[in-house]
N, C-alpha and C positions, 0 to 999 in steps of 0.2 A: 415417611420421608425424611423426618429428622434423623432417624437412625442412618438412612443412606448419606446425609450429609456429613454426619459424624465420621463415617467409614471413609469417605473421600478425603476430609480434613487431615484425618490420621496418617492417610497414605501420603499426602504432600508433606506434612510436618517432618515425617521421618525420612521420606526421600530426599528432601532438600539438604538434609544434613550429611549426605552420604556421596561419594564418588567412585566410579568404576569406569573402565573402558570397555567392558563386555556385558552383554545381558543373557541371563540364563535361559536356556532353552524352556519353554513352558511343557509341562507333562501333559501326556495324552488324556483327553476328556471326552466324555460322552453327552451329547446335547439331544438325548432322547426324551427327556422330561421337561415340562413348563418350567419347573424349578431350575434344572440345569441351565436352560436357556435364559432364564431370567438372571441367574447368576454370572452368566458369561456376558450377558448385555451390560450389567453394572461394572464388570472388569474392564469391557471396551471403553465406557464411558470415561472411567479413571485414566486408563491408558492414553485416550485421546488427549485429556486435560493435562497430561504429563510429558507429552511427545516434545514440547519444546525444551524440557530441561532433562531429557532423557539420558544424556551422558553425564549427568550428576546423580544418577540414581544407582543405588546398589540393590539389585533386585531381590536378593534373598532377605536383606533387612525390610525391605517394603512389604513383602509378603509376611514377614514375622510380625510386622505391625499390624497389618490387616487381621491375621489370625487372633492376635492378642485382643485387638479391639473387639471382634466378633464374638469371643469367649468372655468378655467382660473383665479381662485381666488389667492389673494396674499397669499403666504405660511405663516402659523402661527408660523413657525419656520425659523428664519432668516438663509439664505443660508450659511453665514460663519460659524455660530454657528453649523448648520447641518454638515458641512464638518470636524469641529474640533471634534465633537461628532463621526462621523465616524472614523476618523483617531485613535482616543483613543480607540474606541471599537476594531478595526483591529490590534493594538498594544497590547493590554491586552490579545485578543484571541491567537495571536501569542505567546505571552509569556507564556500563560497557557498550550498551546499545547506543546511548548519546555520542559517546566517544567515536563509535563506528560511523555513525551518521554525520558526525562533524567532519570526519576525514573523507568520507564518500562525497560529501557536499563540496568539499574544497577542491577535490579532484574534477567533479563534474563541471564546477564553475571555470576551472582553468581550461578544460576541454572546450567549453562552451565560448569563452574568450577568444581562443585560438581559431575555432570554426567561424565565429563572426567576423573577425579580423580579415581570413582569407576570403570568405564569402562576399563581404563588403566591396572587395575590390573587382568582382566580377561585373561584366558589362549587364545592364538591365537591372541591377539589384540597387535600390535605394535604402538608405538608413535614415530614419528619423532623429529627431532631437533627443528622444527617449531611449534610443538604442535599438528600437524595432527595425528588422529589415523586411522588405517586400519586393517581390518581383511579379510584374503583371504578366499572367499567362493568356489570359482572354479579357479583352476590354468591353465591357457592357455599356449599353446606351441609356440604362435607367437613371433613376434618382439615386443619390446617395443618402444613407440612413443618418439619423442623428442618435446621440447617445441615450435618449429617452425612448427610442423606438425599440419595437421587437421586430426581430429579423428572421427569416427562414433560410436556411443553408443546408449545403451538402459540405461535408468535409472529411479530411483525413489527417489523422496525427501521427507523427513518427519521432522517434528518438534520434540523435545524431548518427547512430550506427544503422539506422534504417528500420528498427524495430518498430512495428505498428502497435500503437497502444489503444487507438479508438479509430472508428470509421463509421460514419453514417451510411456510406455507401454499401458496406457489407450488411449492415442492418436492414438495407432496403427501403429506407424512408428518410427524408430530410428532417431536421430539427428546428423548432422555434424557440426562441428566448429573448428575454429583453436584453438589449446590449449593454446596459449598465449593470448586469448581473453576473457577467462573467470575468475571467481574468483580464487585467489591465491590457495585455497584448491584443486580445480579440477586441475590447472596447474601443482601443485607438485604430486597429487595422482595419477592421470591417467599416469603420466610418470613411475610409479612403476609398471604399469600392463603390462603383454604380451598379445596380442591379443587372443581373446579367454578366457580370464580371467573375472571373476566376483568378485569385491571387495565391502566391506562395509566400507565406510568412516564416521568418526565422525569428523566435520570441526569446530574449534572453530570460534567465531564471527570474530575475527581479520583476519582469512583466509576467511571468507564468505563475508557478507554484512555490517559488522560493526556496528557502531551507526546509520547509515542511514535506515537500514532495506531494504525491497523490497517488493513492492506491499502490498495488504491488509493483508497478512497471515504472512509474515516474519517480525517480530518486530525487533526494535534495539537490538543489543547485542545478538541476538539467534544463538546458537550452532545448526548445521544442521546436519542431518544423510542423507546419500546417498548410495543406491546400484547402482553400476555401472558395466554395462557389455560392455567391449571394443570389438566392433565387427570388427573394421578394421582401418588402417592408411591410409590416404590420403596425401601422401608426395607431396609437392608443388614444 
């Protein structure tokens, strides 16, 4: 296992120091033996780990580094220099991603503010002091929950462009959770509902996931839309 880790590290050290726009075509291989299958599996693992930086890899150099390492040859790149290259690459990559995220967040916030301004003018839409917007689809006759309650709901969440990122309806079962353990927009909004009600909420980013976003679909600064059906209160 230690040997395998060394091989993977050598691949990364050399790959991160090179650039290319093309990837050499892999030579034909036979996977008729267990040794061959094992070798290919290791290559698959290394390749998956390098996919995110694939455009920075010069394949011939990568393969040469692997060959040198496997044959016990002296590395052509000093270890300290390789470590410095890795650190510089990782730092730049992190800075680039942070800059991209900041720009995306600013764009998403601007789109959200525009949507909220227009939506707030519609008949039946109420905007609270926090900026949360809601519309009553169905008015229930049950009790209203407190922030300390747990509730059972059905819901559907979408982005402003209509992309659905979550739905308890699609999963085929409602969800229960403590009301003070979710995003602020939910904590505030669901307390406005009577059991049996169905509301539509438009939640500004600061009352949702803010600049951090959530998962692969909710980006930084996204304003979110939820249709929520309050099925019950589970008082603790």
